[in-house]
C-alpha positions, 0 to 999 in steps of 0.5 A, a space after each residue: 500500500 502506498 504511503 499516501 493511502 496509508 495516511 488517508 486510511 489512518 485519518 479516515 479510520 480515526 475520524 469517528 473516534 476523534 469526533 466522538 472524543 471531541 464531543 466528550 472533552 474538547 479540551 483534549 484537542 491534539 495539536 497538529 504535529 511538526 515535521 520534526 515531531 514526526 521525524 523523531 517518532 519515525 526514528 524511534 520506531 525505526 530503532 525498535 524492532 517491536 515498534 516497527 513490527 507493530 507499525 507494519 501490522 497497523 498498515 496491514 490492518 488499515 488495508 483490511 479496514 479499507 476492504 471492510 469499508 467497501 463492504 460497509 462491514 461496520 463490525 469488522 471495521 470496529 474490530 480492526 480499529 480495536 486491534 489498531 488501537 492496541 498496536 498503537 499502544 505498542 508503537 507508543 503514545 508519541 505515535 498515537 499523538 502524531 496520528 491524531 494530530 495529522 487529522 488536521 493535515 490535508 494529505 493532498 497538500 504540500 504539508 501532507 506530502 512532507 509528512 508522507 515523505 517523513 514516514 516513507 522510510 518506515 513504509 519501506 521497511 514494512 515491505 
């Protein structure tokens, strides 16, 4: 799966959860990450085999979510989302914060392309 699609699917999968959370507590708004923040997280994941393995598994599960969305299979989407949440915990809270913050970035914008380029080395390691 290409990185741009990976980021788009991540944003789509997380949007309902974030919208729900924002209704409950808008004070917990996650700020948009900087490129430097993303680079630090990528470096951390790259240097840790367990985190890298969890990151790669997240990518595979997001592909499965995309297929389930095509079939409107909400039960599967919810189950896969729960698995992704658990894997995000393995990758680390910094990763989850970055992913939550990236919801504020249009993946088609130049800024979105910069973030995609930062995550590309991780994507390549998952192949």
